[in-house]
N, C-alpha and C positions, 0 to 999 in steps of 0.2 A: 452488298445486295449480288443476288444472281444476275448471271450476263441476261437470263429471261427476263427477270423482272424489271431490268434497266430498258430492255427493249420495248417490254409492254407498256412502260411507264410514258417512253419517249411516244408511243403510239396514242397513248391516252391524250398525251399534254399536244398533241398534232390534231387529233379529232375535236379535240375543245376548241382549237380555234378554227378549223375548218366550218364546224357547227354550231360556234357560238356566237355568229354574226346576227345583223338585225332582221328579224323576222315578221317585222309589222306588216310587210306587202302580202304576206301570205296568211294573214288572220282572219278566221271564218266563224260564224256563229250557225248551229242547227236548232233553231227553236219552235220551226212553223213544219210540221212535217207533211203538211197540205201543198204546200209549193216546192216542196225539193223536186229537179228533175229525176225522172224515173229513164232508166234505158230502155230505149224502144221506143219510147216517148211519152208524154204525159207528164204531170206532176202529181206529188203529193203520194202519199202512202195508197196502195190500191188494195180497197177493203175487199174486194172480191176477188184478189189474187189468189195464189197456189196455195192450199191447204195441206196439212198431213206432215208425217215427219220428214225433215230436210227440205221443207218448202223455204223458198228466199225469194227477195226482192232488192235489185240492184237499182241504185242510184249514183248518179255522175254531176262530175264539176259542183260540188257542193259550195254552195256561197262564192263560184266563181275562181275558186282554188286550184281547179283541176285534179281534185281529191275525188277519187269515187267511192263508193261505200256498198257493201255487200251485207245485208240482213240477213239473217237465216235463224229457223227456231226448229227444235229437233222435237217437238212432241205436239200432237193435237191442241190447240188452242183456240178458243173462240170467244166472241162476244156477241150474243145473238146470231152467231155465223160461225165457222169453221176457220175465219181467219183473225189475225189479230187489227184490231181496230184502231183508228183514230179516235182518242178520248172526247166524245162529246157532253153535250148538255142533259142527255138524257141518263147518263152514269148515274150509279147510286151515291156519288160522292161530288164534292165540288169541283168544277174543273180548273184542270192546273197548265192554262194557256194551251199550246196545242202539243198535247203527248201522244205518244206512242204507246198503247195500252196492250198488252199479253195478258189473257184470263185461263186460268186451267182448272178444269172441273171433272180432273180426273179422280177416279175413286181410290182410295189410297197412295196419295202422293206424298208419301213419308221418305226421310232421308235427314241423317246428321250433316251438319255442316262439313264441307270438304267432302262429300262421299261422291263418287264416280256417278251416281243414279239418281241425282236428284231429277225431278221431275220436270221441271221447266227449265230450258237452256235456249238462251238467247247469244246467236255469235254475231258480232260485228267487226269486218274486216275492210280495213282501209287501202286503197291502192297503194300509196305510199306511208312511212311512219309520218307521225305527226304528234306536237305535245298538246296535253290536253290542259286545257287551262279550267275548266269544270265540266262535270258530268253530273246531273240530279238523276237518282232514282227514287221511285215512289212504290209503297206496298200497301195494297189495299186489299180488303176483302168484306164480302157480303155473304152472309148467312143468315137465311128467312127462317126456315123450319129445319127441324127444331131449333130452340136457340142455344148453341153450345159453344164454347169458347175454341179460338183456333190458336196454337202456336205455330210463328211462321218467322221467316228470316230471309235475308239476301246474302249472297256471295256476290263479288265481282273480282274478275281475274285480266289483265291486262299482261300484252306479252309485247317482245319487240322484234324488229324483223327476223332474227334468228330463234325464236321460238322462247326465247328467255322469259321467264317469269320476272313483272317488274312490282317492287313495292310503290306504292302510291306516295306522292310528297305531301299531302293533305287528305284527311279523313274527318268529316264531321256529320254529326248523327243528331236529328232533331225529329219532334212529332210534333203533329198538327191534331188538337184534341178538341172534339166539339160535342157537345152533350153525353159527355162522360163514353165516348164511344171507344178510346184506348184505352187499356190497363195493360199496365204493364207488370210482367210477371215477374216473379223473385228469381226462377230459374233459367231466364233468358240467357243466352251467352252475351260477352261485352262485343264491344266495338272492338275487333281485333285488325292488327295490320302486320302479317308476317310473310316469311316466304312462301306460304299457302295462298296468299291473294287476302281480300278484304272480306271480313264476314260482319254483318251487322245485325244485331238481335236486340228487338224493342220490347216486345210482347204480343198483344192480341187486339187489332181492331174487329171490335163485334159492330156487326150491323144485324139488328132485329127488329121487331116491331117499331122501335125506337127510330128506327133509321130504315124504313121501307124502301123497296126500289122505286119508287116513284116520289118520295121525298128526299132531301137531300139539303144541306151537306151533311157528311158524316166525318172521322178522322180518317187520318193516314201518317204512314211513318215515312222519312225520307232521308237519304243517304247522299252527302254530294261529297265529289272524289277528285283529285287533281294527280297528274302525271306530265310533272314539268321537268325531271331531270334526263331522262331519256326518253325519243319518241317512241311512239305506241303505234303498233302495225295491227294489233287484233285484239277485241274485247269479249269475254265471254260473261255471260250475267246468268245467275241461279236464282229461283226463287222456289223457296221451300213453304211447305204450309202442313199442318197436320189438324186434325179434329179431336177435341178432347185434352186431358190434362198431361198429357205425355207427349214427348217428342215422336213416339213410336205408335202413337195413336192412328187407328183408321178412320176413316169415313163411314159412319155407318150407310147401309142400303137404305136408300129413299130420302135421303136427306137432300135439302136443296139449300144450297150454297154455292159460291165463286170467292177464289182466290186471284189476285190481278198483282204485275209489277209492271208500273209505267215509266217509259223513258222520257222526262222532262225535255232535254233538249242538251246539247253538246255544244261548249266552246273551245275551239282548238285553232293553233298555227302550224303552219307549216316550215320546218329549218330550212333556211337559205344557203346552200353550198357556196362558199368565197373561196376563190383561189387566191394563194398568198404565196410572197415573193420573199427567199432570203438574197441578200444584196451583199457586196463586200464593203470593205472600211478601210483599203490603203489610201493615202493622202492624195486628193485630186482638185487642183488648184483652178484647172477651167478646162476647157475645150484645147485636147491636145496633150502633148507627154514632154518630160524633161523630166531633169534630176528630180525626185522627192514629187513628181505629178504624174499620176497615174490614170488609166481610164477607168474610174469606179462608178460615176454619177450614170444614170440612164441618158442623159444629155449628150455624154462622153462614151456611150455605148458600153458603160460598164457591164460587168457579169452579173446576170442573176438565175435564179433556179426555182421552179414552181415548188414548192414545197408539198410533198408526200410523206405520209407516216413510215414507211419501209425502207426509205432510203436519206442517210445523213451520215454525219462527221461526229465524232465525239460522241457525249451521250445527249445531245439535244439540240434543237434549231428553232430560232425564232424569225418572225416575219418582220418586214421593212416596207414602206414605201417607195423607198430609192436608196443607192448607196449612200453608205454613212462614214464619208473618209474624215480621218482625224491623222495628225503627226505621228501618233504612236498606233495607228491600225488597230482601235480599240473602240471604234464607234460604234461598231454591231453589238459589242460586250457592254455597253452602257445603254442600248435604247432596245427596247423602250426602259426608262427608269427603272421600275420595277419588277422588270422583264429577267429571265435568266441569261445567264453569261453563256451563250451558245457557241463561243471561239474555244473550243475544248476538244478538238479533234487532234492536234498536234503536240509532240512532246516539246515543250517552250524550249528545254536544254538544247536539246539539237539544236536549234537556230542560234548557238553562240557557237561563231565559228571562228577558224584561224587561218591565215594565209598559208597555202600548201599543205595544210590536213584534208582528209577525206570528209565530202560533205553528205553525209546519210542522215535522213530525216525520217523518223519513226510518225506514222499516224494511225489513228484509231478510227475503222470506218464499219457502217453498218449496211448492208444490202439483204432485205428481206424480200425483195421483188425477185420474180419468176426469170429474170434477164439480168445477164451479168452487166456490172458496171465498171468504169476505168477512173482510176484515180491518177489527176495528171497535177504537176507541181511546177512552179516557176520560182526562182531566187534570181532578181536583178541583181547579177555580181556585179556588172560594170555602174550601176546606179545611174542609168540615163533615163529610167520612168519607162521601161519597154521591156516586157515579159517576153525575150527574143526566144526562138525555138532552139538556140544551143544553149539556153539557161533553162532548157523544161526536163522534167524527167514523170514518167508513168509506170503505174503498175496496175492489175487487173485486180477487180474485187468481186469473186464470183456470188451469184444469185445463192440467197441462204448464210450469207457471211452475217454473223451476229457478235458486233463489237470485237472485230478482227483487226489486228495489228499490224500494218504492211509496213513496208520500208521504200522510200525513195531516194535512189543512189543519185546524187547529182556531179559525181565525179569529185575533182580534188579543186579546193579553192583556188583561185586565180591569185597571182602576187600584184601587189600595188593595188589592194581594191578595200584595205580598210576603212573602216566607217561603217554608219549607218543604211542599210538597203531595205527593201520589202520582198516579202515572198506571198504566192498567191496558191490555194489549192482548191481544186473542185473535183467534185464526184459527181457521177451522171452515169446514166445508162443513153443518154442522147451525145453522139460523137460531137455536137456542137462543143461541149464543154471541155472539150481538148484545146479549144484556143482560148487566151485568156481572157477575151471580153466577149459580150454578146449572150443572149438569153439562153437556156437549158431547160427542158422539159420537164424534169425533176432533178433531186439533189440538193445537195449544198455547197456553198463557196465561202471560205475563210482565207483572209488575208493577215498578215503577221509582219512587224519590225524584225530583222536580224540585224544582229552585232558582228561584225567581221573584225576580228584582231589583227594587227599586224603580225607578219612570222618573228616569231621570238628570236633575238639575241642570245649566245651562250655564255658563260662563264667557265673557264676550265682551269686544271690544277696545273701545278709547277712543281712536284716533288720528280725526282730524278727517273726516267722512262723505266727503271727497274722496279719501281714502286706501281707502274702502271699507270700512266698520264696521258699519252696521246691515244688521239682516235683508233688509231690502227691499233692499239693495244687496249682497247674499250677502254681509253679513258673516262674520268668522271668529267659530266658537262651539267650545267643547270640555266634552264631558260630563265632569263632576268626578267623580273617582275617588278614592279614598285611597292616598297614596304616590305621585303623579304631579304634580308642582309647579313652577312656576319660582318660586326664592325658598321661604320655607316658608309662605306666606297664600295662600289661595285662597277667594273668594267668590260667589255664583252673581248673574247678572242675567238678565232676560227679554228682554233685545235689546243691542244695542251700546252704549256711553254716550260717543259723540263729545264731544270739544271742542276749542278751538283748542291747548290746551297738552298734549294727549293724558294728561289726568288725571280722566277723568270716572269710571274706575273705581275711581281712588283715593278719590274723594270719596262715593261710593256704598258702605253697610255698611264693611267692613274695608278699609284700605288696604292692597290686597293685589299691588299693583304694587311687588315687593320683590327683583326677582331681579337688576337692575341697580342698579351703585350711581351717584349721581348724579354722583360725580366722571368719569364715562366719556361723560356726555352732551354734552361737548363736545370736537370733533375739530378738526383743524389743516386748514386748505386744503395741498394740497400732503405731507400727512403719512400716517400709516397709521391706518385704522379698525378696530381689533382691540377688541371688548366682550367682557366677562368677565361670564358668566352663572353664578347660582349655581342648580342644579338639584336636584332630589329624585325618584328613581326606585326604589321598592321592590315594584313589581307584580309581578316575576317574570319580565317579560318585556322584552326591549329595545326603547328608547325610541329617539326622534331630536329631537335641538333644532334647528331652523330660524329663521333670521334673514334680514331683509331690512332695508336702511338705502337710503330714495331719495335716492343721493347727486348724480344727474344733475336732481333737483328738477324731475322730469317731472310727479310727482304721481300717477305709481303703482308698483308694487312690479314691478320687471322681473326676468325669469327670470336675466339676468346678475348680479343685484344680490342673489341668494339664497347663503349659506352655511349649512353642515347639519355636524353633528357627533353620531355616535354616543353614546348615554348608556346604560351597561349596567346592569342591574337591580344593586341593591344599593348605588345612588348616594345618600347623604345630604348634601343641601346642599353638595353638592361644586361649585367653580367650573369652568365650561370656557371655553373663547375662543373667539370666533368671529371670524375673521380676513375682514374685508372687503376689504382690500388698500388699494392708495391712492385718497385723498380727491381729486377731481378739483379743479382751480383755475378759477379766473374766477366761484366763485359763494361768498359769506358769507352766512349766515341758518340760518333754521330748516327741516329735514324731517323726515318720517316714518319711525320704526323701529318694525318688528314683530318679535315672537319667538313662536314655536310650539312647545310640547314634546308627543309625543303617539308612542302605540305605532302609531297609524292613519297609514297613507303620506297619507291626504287632507290631513294638516298640512302635505304639502310645497308646498301653493299655498297664498298669502296671503289667501285667500278662502276661504267653505265651512264645514261644519261637519267636526269630527273626534269619534271615539267617545269620547277620552278626554283629559285632559291639562289646559294651559291657554295662554291667549293673553295676552300684555302687548304694548301699545303704548307708545312714548315721543316724546318729541322731541327730536332731535338738532340741536345747533347748531355749525355750520361756521365757525370763525373764521378770520383771515387768518393767514398763516404767521410766525412769529417768525424771529428769525435763531439757529440752532443752531452749535455746536461739535462736531466730530466726530473719531474717533480716527485714527490712522493706522497701527498695526502691518499688517505684511503682510497680503492677502486675497487669496489666487490662484486662488480658486474657492467654488463653494457647498460648505457645510460647513466641516468644520474637521480640521487635520491639522497635522503639524510643520512649521512657517513657514508656517500657513494660518490666520487667525485670523478671527473675525466681527467686521469693520470695515466694510464695505460697508452701507448701508440695506438691500441685497436679502439681505444675509446677518445682519440684524435687527444690524446694528454699533451701539456707543454713541453717543449724541447726547444733548446738554444745551442747552437753552433757554438762550441769553444774557441774562444780568441783568445788571445795574451793580454789583451789591452782593455777589456771589459768585463767587470765582475762584481758579486757582492761579497762583502766581507773581505777575506785573506786570502780564500781558496775556491778552487773549483775542481772538479772530477767528473769525468766521462760514464756514463752509465749505456747501457745497451736499449733500455726500453724505461718506463717509470717504477718507481721502486716503492708502492704504495704500503702503507701499514698504519695500525690504528693512532699509532704515535706520531706519525708523519717525520718519521727518523730514519727511512730505508734507505735514503740516499746518504746519511751518515754512517752508515756501516757497509754499503756496498759501494765498489766492491771490496769484498774482503782485505784488510790491510790497508785499504788508501785512507787519506786523511778524512776526517771531518768537516767536509766543507758547508755544512750549513752553519755558518757562523757569521753571517751578515745582521741578524737582526737582535737587538737589546729585547732579549727573552723574556725582563721582566715586565716590559711594557705589552705584553700580550696577556696578561692577568687584568682582565678588564672588570668594571663595576657599572652595572646599569645606570643609565642618567647620567654618568660622567663622560668628560671626554676623552676620545680614543686617539691618542697620538703616538705614532710608534716611532722609533729611532732604527735606522738603519746606513751601515757604513757600506759605502759603494766606492768604485775606482774606474774611472774612464781615460785611460791615457791617449785616445785619439783626437782629432783636433776637431771633431763636430760634437755638438752634445747629446746625449741618450737621455731617455725619460727612465724613471723606476716607476713603474705600474706596482699598486697593492691590492689586495680584497680581503675584506674578511666577513665570512659567511654569517652575517647575525642572525638571518633568521634560519638557520639549519638544514636548509631544503638541498644542498647538496650543488648548488648554482652559484657560482661566482656571480653576482648580478650586478649591471652597470652600476645602480645606485650605491651599491656595496665598495664600489671602486677610488681609491684617492691616487693622485700622481704628483709628480715632482721632478721635475728637469734636474740633469745631473750634467754639470758645465764640463767643457771640453779640459783636458788634460788634469781631472781631477784626480787626486791620489789618497785614497784611505781616509776621504771626506764622509761627514754624520748629517744625513739630511733626515728630515722628519715627515712622514705621512699622516696626513689629519684626516680621520674618518669621521670626524664629527662626534655627536652624543651617540653612547652604546644604547640603542632601544631597548625597552623591557619586555622582550621576546619569552622569556621563560626558557631559555637555551641556556645551559649551564656549561656545554663543551661544543667547540665548532672548530673550523679550520681556517688559516690564512694564506693566501699566495702572493708571492714577490717576484716579478720579473723584470730584469733590466736590459734593455736593448736599445740599439738606433733603429730596428726594425718596428713599422708601426703593427706589424702584426702580433708584436707582446701586447698591445692594447686589449688584447682578449685573452681570456683566461686558460685559452686552448690552442692547440696549434704550434707550428713550427715558427721560431725566429731566427734569423741568419746569424744573430750573434748574443753575447750575453751569457746569463744565467737564471735559473729559477729557483727559486727555494719556498718549501711549503713548512707550514708549523702547525703546532695544537694552540689553539687559544681557549683560557677558560674564563668565564663569565660568571660574575656574583651579583646577588640582586644588592639594590641601594635602598637602605630604611631609615625612617624615621623615628629617633629615639625622644624620652623625657628629659628634663634637666632639672627634678626636684632636687634637693638636696640627698645625698647618699654616701655617708664617708666609712660605714661598715656594714655587713650583712645585716638583716633584719629591719626592723622599726622599731620607732619611738618618738619622743620628742625631737621635730626638725630632722627626722632621719626616715626616708622612705625608698620603697623599692624602686628604683631607677636605673641601674646597671645591669648589664646583662647578667653577671654572676648573680643579681640577688632578683633573678626575674622580671626584670624592668619591662615597661612597656614597650612593642616597637610595631611598626607599621611598614609593611612594603609600599614602597610609593610607585603609584601609577598616576597616569594622566587623568586629570578629572575628578579627582575626588580628594578634597584638601580642605583647611581652614583657612579665612582670609585668602591672600592672594599668591602665598608664595609658599613653598615646602621643600626643602632641602634633605639630603642625606647624611647620615652618620655611622659610624662603625659601632657605636654603643652609645649608650647614655652618657649626658654632657652636664652631670650634677655640679651645682655649685648654690650659695645660700641665699641669690637673690633669684633662682631659677631662670636664669639669663644662658646658660652655656650653649645651648641650641642656637640662641641668636649669635652668637659669637664665633661658632664653628660651623665650617672650616674658614680660616682665617681670609677675609675679603668676600665672603660669601653674604648672600641676602640676609635680611633678619626676617627670620619667616615664622619667628611667633608673633601674627599679627592677626589671628582671630577673633580674640575677646576685647573689648573696650576697657581701658585700663580704670574709666571711670566706675564702672560696673564692680571691680575689682577692690574698690575703698567702700566700705559696710559700715555700718551702725548698730551696736546691739539692739534688738528690738524692732527692727526694720526689717523689710521683706527682702531677701537675698535673690534679687532678679537680676541675670546674667544674660546681656545678648550676645551673640556668637555670630559670625560671617563664614557661611558654610557653603561650598560648590560640590554636588553631585552630579557630573556628565555622564556619570555609566547606565546603563540600560537596569539596575536593580536598585530598590530601596534601601537608602543606609539609616543608620541610627546616631545620633548625637548623644555622647554619654558625659556627664560631669560631675565631679566629687569636690567640696569643700572640706577641708578636714576642721571642721568646727571646734572639737575638743582638743587638737593640737596633741593627737597622741602618736602621730605619724601614719595611722592608718586610714586610707579612704574608706569608710564604711557605709553600708548598703543605707541607712539614714541618712545620712551627707550626701545622697547623691540625685541627681535630676536627669532626665531625658527626654529627646523629641525625634521625631519622625523628619527624615531629609529626602524628599522624593526623588526618583531616577528625574534627569533633565533640571535640577534645579542649578541655578548659576548665579553664584555671588548673592545669596538673600541673606535674612538675617533670621535665626531662630531664636526663642527665649527659652531660658533653662530657669524653673522656679523651685528654687532649694528651700522654701519657708521660710519661717522669722528666723534671725540672727539670733543664737543664744544670747544671754548675759551672763557669761563664763568666764570673765576678765580676760580672754585673749586678744591680744592685742595683735597680733600677726601669726599668721597660719599660711597653708599652701593649697592649691586647686588644680584639678587634672581634668583635660579634658581630651576625648578621642572619638574621632569619625571614622566610622566603618561600615561596610556591606558584611562583614564578617562578625558573629556573634560573641567571637572572643576578645571581642574590643568591650562588651558588655562586664568585663571583670576590669580593675585599675592596673592590673600586671598582665605579663604575657605577651606573645605575639598575635600578632591580627595580620590578617592576608591581605590588606590594603587600608589606605587611608593616611591620616595623621594624629600624631598627640601632641598637646601644646600643655606646659605645665607654667604655673603664674604664682607670684606671690601675692596674698590676700592681707590687707589691712581692716582691723576691725576697731569702730570708734566706741566709748561707752555710749549710752544714751543718755541725751542732754534733760534738762528738767524742761518742762514745758513750759509751765509760768511759774513767776516768782509770786507765790500767796504770801501776804502780810500778814492776813487775819482770818478767821473763819469762826462767827459766834452767833449765839442765838438768844431770844429773850422771847416770853408770854405777857400778852396785855390784851384787854378787849376780846376775850375767848379767841385769840389767835396766838401761833407762833410766828416770829420774823426771824428768818436766816441772815446775817448778813456777811460779806466777804469782802477784803479788800487785796487787789494785785498792784505789785510794782511793775512786772514785767509781762508781756503775754506774748510768746513765739508759736508761730503756725497755729494760731488758737482758732478754731470756727466760733465756740460758745460755751455754755456749761449747762447742766442738767443737775436735778437734786433729786436723790434717792432718800426714802425714810421708811424707818421699821419701829415696832415698838421694844424690840431688843438688838443687841449689837451682832446681831448676825446679818450680814451683808448679802448672802445669797438668797435671802428670802425679802428683802428690801425692795419696795416698790416704787417707779416712779413718781413723782408729785408736779413735776412741772411739764405741763401740756406742751409746750414749743420750747425749741432751743431759746435761751436766752444769749443773745448777741455778743459777741466781743466786743470791751471798750477799746482795741487797738493796743499797739506794740508797747506803750506804757502804761498799760493797767486800767484800773479804774476800781471805783466803788459800786456793790451791787447789794441788791436786797431781795428777799421773795418772803410774801404773807402765806402762812399755810393756815386757814380758817378751818379746815378740816380736821379738828381735835378734839379729845374728850378732857376734860379737866381730872386731874390728878395722875394722869398717864406721862409717864415719861418716854420722850420719842427720840430717835437715833438718826442724824440727818448724815448723806455723804453726797461731797460735792465731784462732780464728773466735768473735766476738762476735756471737750471733743476736739481732737486735731482736724486740721485742715490739709494737713501733708500726707505722706508717707507712715508717720510715726502712729503707734499706737495710744489710744485714749489714756490720759490720768485720772485717777481716783485719789481725793482727799477727804481725811475726815476718819471715824463720826465725830460729831459733836452731838451732846445730849444736851435736851431741854426739857423741862418738867410743866407741864401744862397747870400752874397752879399760882397765884395772887402773892404777890410779897405781903405780909413780912416776911416771907420765905423766898422771895425772888431770886434766882441764882442764874449767874452767867457764865458759860466755860467759853473762854478764847483758845483758839490754834493759831498758832504762830507758825510752825514748820509743817511743810507738807508731810503727810503720809501716804505714800505710794502703795498701794495695793497691787492687784492681780493684773493690773495694766488693760483690760478692755471691757469691763462692766459696768454695765451703765442700769 
């Protein structure tokens, strides 16, 4: 927002306050033009008053409001006279109470709306601005001869005291139509309300023989207006009328007609000016003063200012009836509740003061008056409740200042005044405002709470003064504040405490030099200087930790020796590491180190003051570089990734200081840096001619199989009197990172010589990684628990690791290549089936791996290998593998598929025992993703009656289509082989006899059974030939069984023809899973004896099995 816009906004706000008050006492109505007082005496409109262009009449004290009014008219107008007239009962239309009518009979009174040359202009000017609640205008016309239409409209304009055109707040148009006298024209203008005024076009009021002069009433148009937003000083009314069909038509000579505008009345109110005051809000507990008790209320002569729109503090000001004291000096901010917060003139940050510091306060002020103003301020430094003259400051605010920032200088904050006090600021052109109490004729007052902080204490350094430590040498100092320390302790000093060992601050009061561990104060020539510092920052602001080490022993902290790190707020005794890089070679001894923590950027220098935080100096000892052992896993560049490990020093690779008492294997040699290569044997060959010291790990243990246990044996020696730890990592996921979950540890006891320990890494995950790397670190130093970085003793060895996948194989018999009876494709050399084992895809509940097929005659080799493993051939129910010839071969299989892809269960039964699992011997079923230990059914059809007693079955589960073949590999899942037993089909019944005879024109068929197994009953089929296929059933319903012990049965067939031989078949209907059995035929001739013949069948004749 521009400064001008802000100022105007404030002025408008104040105007709204000043003129928005109660106006009921100044409300008036002008509804009777016969009674209003005229200037010079008399009441009402003077029908005999002045006439002609510029004529006017003046009225005073309208309705007792002291508002005067001048009504002027710009053309000759008359109503049977030359003067506007009171609208009486002899008018040609209905009377509209007491209205003032202006009649225009000028020939050619045309003009478009908005024209400057309208024919009739009436001006009403008020002696002071008013708000118009209602003003009604009426358009009238009389046209007697000839009877022609009129085109007419009204224009109204209202202006404020500065002659600004005003928009009406309400516009209503209506018509009074009687006897069809109002005709609305299609081309009339609409009601408009724009920046040019208000136009009201309705149509034509025609008065002719149907509405003569002496007969009434007739129609009219009315326009009702309100101006309630801004007071109105002047009103202009224009009435246009033309004769004929168009706007520009001219009234013909000799015509007789009149056009009128009537003012019905005006209801208005006079805005009342209200004087508003701004008051202060410092605490005021009663009459008088004391600590925290100021003169703020009216009864205590508190300060007040008459509000004017041109003089204020900040961006706004609001009014109160009295002082608004509160403990926080914000009562004026919150009163009224929905009002603006006008305590906005002072830059509040400047009210946070500190003992001994300068007290300068910036204030934003506006003075748009013509007179200079003064801003006076007080800060009650001694907190006695009085704004004393010695606590005051003032500055001029010239006339015409818009949102100008000025500065009050209160001098130096006294000592021993820490705490909360209060300040008062008064702006006015009135000299009375230069006192902290009492009224002022203009301007604003604002009170504020002020926080004064105690003078800070300082922490100083203690390095030798050659490193610039004392105040005389501009040594470093920090103002002590809560929540910002190096370590957890801090104490103050009045100056630096230098000594040769940088411990002067430690021995003066508290030993507060506790941010850096003593063990870090020795660094190695040629090594890395990385110092970990514990810090606290709970200030709510971001801080920075800076550090310097005089590594070049120049006696100064050089810019290139500085390291820094951000310390966010909320840090509570958290370690931060400053990496100073490589320690130069060629010097050993003691040098200075300095650490500074602060929110102040000044602490980025090794000397000089900082507003907060702490400084700690230390003596750093540089010692000669020992020999180190390094790793040799591949390191192809900065960072990590597949095949790229942190091995080199530049990548923080692992290193161990070589000692004679702690090592892996039998040997250890030194290198200057990591020796990475793809085979992880760089340390074996470097330096040239040195022994191969990568000899501690049993290399055979580093060839792993997915799904099996990874246990690695390592030979170690620890001749020290304290135990050490052997750490090992295998990068199972191949991401180049030795992760914590890939680590195994084992203690190495003190005084151990060439002992073998085992690191258990758990099960090898099936991650699809075929080659990866391992790292082994032995040390007393806990730093070796990480796969990178330096350890103070011991050894590191890296190795290449090979991982192979684990597969499940079949175990049907396979003695030699090829197939044959009892000879299947099972071994790898015979393209036997194999499945890579993955989690969540298997038959039964268990799956284990083998290196090859496990054939034996019982198809149980996988059950037994490896020795001690679980029996994983558990997916198929054994009962389903004992079958009977002629029965359905139905096998239930328990399966699990927790992958995201659908799987298929394939099965084969070698019914013909030829050693080949043929397509005709197969069945399959879908196993949806997400299936968990469900049972699926494989239907192999009927078991053939091929005299096969024992054969084999194979089942394969996989998402891989390769498993649809009984041989070859599949990408996942499981294979299970089983032995299958097939029993011969049993006789369903023991049939003793099947006979027939003819008598009495019918054939009787009889049969007797001794045993009936699984029999539901019997049917008979008949034919006139021995052809079974065309026989028809003659039993309507099933003849029920006689029970397990059999019975005698008879069936009479009376649908026969004499002389014809009939053949009958007996069908035993099974009640179980076996196929129905067929017996017969028995032949019977339908002829009487002497040639009667009976045939007896004693042995069952089994036909095709299921015919009826």
